[in-house]
C-alpha atoms as a printed R data frame, in Angstrom:
    type eleno elety resid chain resno       x      y       z
1   ATOM     1    CA   MET     A     1   0.030 -0.035  -0.016
2   ATOM     2    CA   ILE     A     2   1.377  3.411  -0.904
3   ATOM     3    CA   THR     A     3   1.478  6.212   1.598
4   ATOM     4    CA   LEU     A     4  -0.531  9.263   0.631
5   ATOM     5    CA   HIS     A     5  -0.361 12.647   2.111
6   ATOM     6    CA   PHE     A     6  -3.216 15.220   1.940
7   ATOM     7    CA   LYS     A     7  -2.949 18.953   2.260
8   ATOM     8    CA   LYS     A     8  -5.285 21.840   1.558
9   ATOM     9    CA   ALA     A     9  -4.381 23.458  -1.694
10  ATOM    10    CA   ASP     A    10  -2.791 26.955  -1.778
11  ATOM    11    CA   PRO     A    11  -3.906 29.345  -4.586
12  ATOM    12    CA   LYS     A    12  -0.522 28.737  -6.184
13  ATOM    13    CA   ASP     A    13  -1.411 25.039  -6.541
14  ATOM    14    CA   MET     A    14  -4.450 25.699  -8.652
15  ATOM    15    CA   ASP     A    15  -2.754 26.096 -11.995
16  ATOM    16    CA   TRP     A    16  -1.249 22.557 -11.491
17  ATOM    17    CA   ALA     A    17  -4.740 21.392 -10.465
18  ATOM    18    CA   TYR     A    18  -6.271 22.838 -13.614
19  ATOM    19    CA   GLN     A    19  -3.592 21.140 -15.798
20  ATOM    20    CA   LEU     A    20  -4.386 17.919 -14.045
21  ATOM    21    CA   PHE     A    21  -8.090 18.431 -14.688
22  ATOM    22    CA   ARG     A    22  -7.232 19.117 -18.287
23  ATOM    23    CA   THR     A    23  -5.154 15.899 -18.595
24  ATOM    24    CA   VAL     A    24  -7.715 13.730 -16.868
25  ATOM    25    CA   MET     A    25 -10.985 15.120 -18.104
26  ATOM    26    CA   ARG     A    26 -10.466 16.635 -21.512
27  ATOM    27    CA   GLN     A    27 -11.387 13.572 -23.595
28  ATOM    28    CA   TYR     A    28 -14.511 12.781 -21.582
29  ATOM    29    CA   ILE     A    29 -15.698 16.357 -21.737
30  ATOM    30    CA   ALA     A    30 -14.836 16.643 -25.488
31  ATOM    31    CA   ASP     A    31 -16.843 13.422 -26.104
32  ATOM    32    CA   THR     A    32 -19.762 14.780 -24.107
33  ATOM    33    CA   TRP     A    33 -20.054 18.419 -25.027
34  ATOM    34    CA   GLY     A    34 -16.827 19.296 -26.963
35  ATOM    35    CA   TRP     A    35 -13.803 20.998 -25.384
36  ATOM    36    CA   ASP     A    36 -13.682 24.829 -25.124
37  ATOM    37    CA   GLU     A    37 -10.400 25.773 -23.319
38  ATOM    38    CA   LEU     A    38 -11.482 29.231 -22.223
39  ATOM    39    CA   PHE     A    39 -14.868 27.994 -20.924
40  ATOM    40    CA   GLN     A    40 -13.287 25.064 -19.074
41  ATOM    41    CA   ARG     A    41 -10.576 27.212 -17.540
42  ATOM    42    CA   HIS     A    42 -13.083 29.840 -16.376
43  ATOM    43    CA   SER     A    43 -15.477 27.188 -15.089
44  ATOM    44    CA   PHE     A    44 -12.783 25.461 -13.134
45  ATOM    45    CA   GLU     A    45 -11.493 28.638 -11.541
46  ATOM    46    CA   GLU     A    46 -14.989 29.782 -10.716
47  ATOM    47    CA   ASN     A    47 -16.141 26.501  -9.235
48  ATOM    48    CA   ILE     A    48 -13.097 24.875  -7.736
49  ATOM    49    CA   PRO     A    49 -11.444 27.306  -5.281
50  ATOM    50    CA   ALA     A    50  -8.315 26.415  -3.477
51  ATOM    51    CA   SER     A    51 -10.246 26.527  -0.226
52  ATOM    52    CA   SER     A    52 -12.115 23.382  -1.334
53  ATOM    53    CA   PHE     A    53  -9.315 21.584  -2.993
54  ATOM    54    CA   THR     A    54  -7.154 18.954  -1.262
55  ATOM    55    CA   MET     A    55  -3.850 17.983  -2.873
56  ATOM    56    CA   ILE     A    56  -2.741 14.395  -2.876
57  ATOM    57    CA   SER     A    57   0.963 13.473  -2.832
58  ATOM    58    CA   HIS     A    58   3.213 10.478  -2.533
59  ATOM    59    CA   ASN     A    59   6.908 10.900  -1.707
60  ATOM    60    CA   ASP     A    60   6.591 14.637  -1.978
61  ATOM    61    CA   LYS     A    61   5.192 14.388  -5.511
62  ATOM    62    CA   ASP     A    62   1.753 15.650  -6.323
63  ATOM    63    CA   ILE     A    63  -0.282 12.951  -7.902
64  ATOM    64    CA   GLY     A    64  -3.848 14.073  -7.591
65  ATOM    65    CA   GLY     A    65  -6.395 16.086  -5.851
66  ATOM    66    CA   TYR     A    66 -10.102 16.384  -5.065
67  ATOM    67    CA   SER     A    67 -12.689 19.058  -4.282
68  ATOM    68    CA   LEU     A    68 -15.109 18.360  -1.469
69  ATOM    69    CA   LYS     A    69 -17.832 20.701  -0.391
70  ATOM    70    CA   SER     A    70 -20.004 20.400   2.687
71  ATOM    71    CA   GLU     A    71 -23.618 21.328   2.283
72  ATOM    72    CA   ALA     A    72 -26.257 21.426   5.067
73  ATOM    73    CA   ASP     A    73 -27.264 17.837   4.805
74  ATOM    74    CA   TYR     A    74 -24.694 16.159   2.468
75  ATOM    75    CA   LEU     A    75 -21.107 16.189   1.178
76  ATOM    76    CA   ARG     A    76 -20.591 16.861  -2.398
77  ATOM    77    CA   LEU     A    77 -17.474 15.470  -4.248
78  ATOM    78    CA   GLU     A    78 -17.095 18.078  -6.980
79  ATOM    79    CA   MET     A    79 -14.129 16.241  -8.557
80  ATOM    80    CA   LEU     A    80 -11.553 13.624  -7.961
81  ATOM    81    CA   LEU     A    81  -8.464 13.832 -10.175
82  ATOM    82    CA   ILE     A    82  -5.745 11.200 -10.134
83  ATOM    83    CA   HIS     A    83  -2.771 11.549 -12.540
84  ATOM    84    CA   PRO     A    84  -2.974  8.799 -15.157
85  ATOM    85    CA   ASP     A    85   0.391  7.446 -14.068
86  ATOM    86    CA   TRP     A    86  -1.143  6.728 -10.672
87  ATOM    87    CA   GLN     A    87  -4.578  5.521 -11.679
88  ATOM    88    CA   ARG     A    88  -5.351  1.780 -10.887
89  ATOM    89    CA   ASN     A    89  -2.888  1.756  -8.094
90  ATOM    90    CA   GLY     A    90  -5.284  2.106  -5.163
91  ATOM    91    CA   VAL     A    91  -5.009  5.888  -4.902
92  ATOM    92    CA   GLY     A    92  -8.651  6.612  -5.860
93  ATOM    93    CA   THR     A    93  -9.899  3.860  -3.537
94  ATOM    94    CA   ALA     A    94  -7.897  5.255  -0.648
95  ATOM    95    CA   VAL     A    95  -9.322  8.738  -1.203
96  ATOM    96    CA   MET     A    96 -12.906  7.471  -1.421
97  ATOM    97    CA   GLU     A    97 -12.395  5.515   1.785
98  ATOM    98    CA   LYS     A    98 -11.269  8.685   3.451
99  ATOM    99    CA   LEU     A    99 -14.364 10.472   2.021
100 ATOM   100    CA   PHE     A   100 -16.649  7.605   3.177
101 ATOM   101    CA   SER     A   101 -15.242  7.945   6.638
102 ATOM   102    CA   ALA     A   102 -15.905 11.718   6.700
103 ATOM   103    CA   SER     A   103 -19.451 11.018   5.474
104 ATOM   104    CA   GLN     A   104 -19.896  8.544   8.400
105 ATOM   105    CA   GLN     A   105 -18.435 10.861  10.909
106 ATOM   106    CA   GLN     A   106 -20.596 13.811   9.867
107 ATOM   107    CA   GLN     A   107 -23.616 11.606   9.341
108 ATOM   108    CA   LYS     A   108 -24.120 13.061   5.863
109 ATOM   109    CA   VAL     A   109 -24.530 11.298   2.546
110 ATOM   110    CA   LEU     A   110 -21.874 11.778  -0.088
111 ATOM   111    CA   ARG     A   111 -22.954 12.792  -3.588
112 ATOM   112    CA   LEU     A   112 -21.120 13.110  -6.803
113 ATOM   113    CA   ASN     A   113 -21.777 13.306 -10.575
114 ATOM   114    CA   VAL     A   114 -19.803 11.384 -13.104
115 ATOM   115    CA   LEU     A   115 -19.950 11.773 -16.907
116 ATOM   116    CA   LYS     A   116 -21.395  8.743 -18.743
117 ATOM   117    CA   ALA     A   117 -18.359  8.915 -20.976
118 ATOM   118    CA   ASN     A   118 -16.012  8.566 -17.965
119 ATOM   119    CA   PRO     A   119 -15.014  4.973 -17.054
120 ATOM   120    CA   ALA     A   120 -14.751  6.131 -13.319
121 ATOM   121    CA   TYR     A   121 -18.419  5.398 -13.252
122 ATOM   122    CA   ASN     A   122 -17.514  1.694 -12.912
123 ATOM   123    CA   PHE     A   123 -15.053  2.475 -10.220
124 ATOM   124    CA   TYR     A   124 -17.775  4.261  -8.159
125 ATOM   125    CA   LEU     A   125 -20.186  1.381  -8.717
126 ATOM   126    CA   LYS     A   126 -17.530 -1.142  -7.460
127 ATOM   127    CA   LEU     A   127 -17.146  1.001  -4.348
128 ATOM   128    CA   GLY     A   128 -20.873  0.709  -3.645
129 ATOM   129    CA   LEU     A   129 -22.251  4.033  -4.734
130 ATOM   130    CA   ALA     A   130 -25.776  3.964  -6.049
131 ATOM   131    CA   ILE     A   131 -27.264  5.875  -8.994
132 ATOM   132    CA   GLU     A   132 -29.573  8.416  -7.480
133 ATOM   133    CA   SER     A   133 -30.623  9.869 -10.916
134 ATOM   134    CA   GLU     A   134 -29.324 10.458 -14.424
135 ATOM   135    CA   ASP     A   135 -29.640 12.703 -17.390
136 ATOM   136    CA   ARG     A   136 -28.360 12.543 -20.893
137 ATOM   137    CA   TYR     A   137 -24.747 13.237 -19.809
138 ATOM   138    CA   ARG     A   138 -24.088 12.115 -16.336
139 ATOM   139    CA   TYR     A   139 -25.036  9.890 -13.486
140 ATOM   140    CA   ARG     A   140 -25.742 11.446 -10.056
141 ATOM   141    CA   MET     A   141 -24.322  8.944  -7.485
142 ATOM   142    CA   LEU     A   142 -24.856  8.573  -3.789
143 ATOM   143    CA   TYR     A   143 -23.076  6.907  -0.899
144 ATOM   144    CA   THR     A   144 -25.122  6.493   2.211
145 ATOM   145    CA   PRO     A   145 -23.203  5.778   5.379
């Protein structure tokens, strides 16, 4: 098992976070709606502030991050980004277990959306998340502690 470290992002980390978002999500977004660089950059900066972003590192190397927002009666995972070099190595599972624990401690359900074009959908199903609803482009998923 690899050792992961988590830290709240600084504003200076957010360019790196956007580049990771671009690397991980570009194809899925392009397949769903088409990729518009200016729109995606603005949307990322507007919706994913450093204050809600947690950096994931291993051996002092940044390998991913996630944005978690706490609402009155639920937690919302806005995004989970793992660098492709580190996918399928247990990193995503370790992060989700951490979030499941937070969900249990706070007695709040955990919600997330995943694009239908994104194979992460199967990852979330394997972890036990349920489909709460869906539209043409995405599944809305739910973890209940």
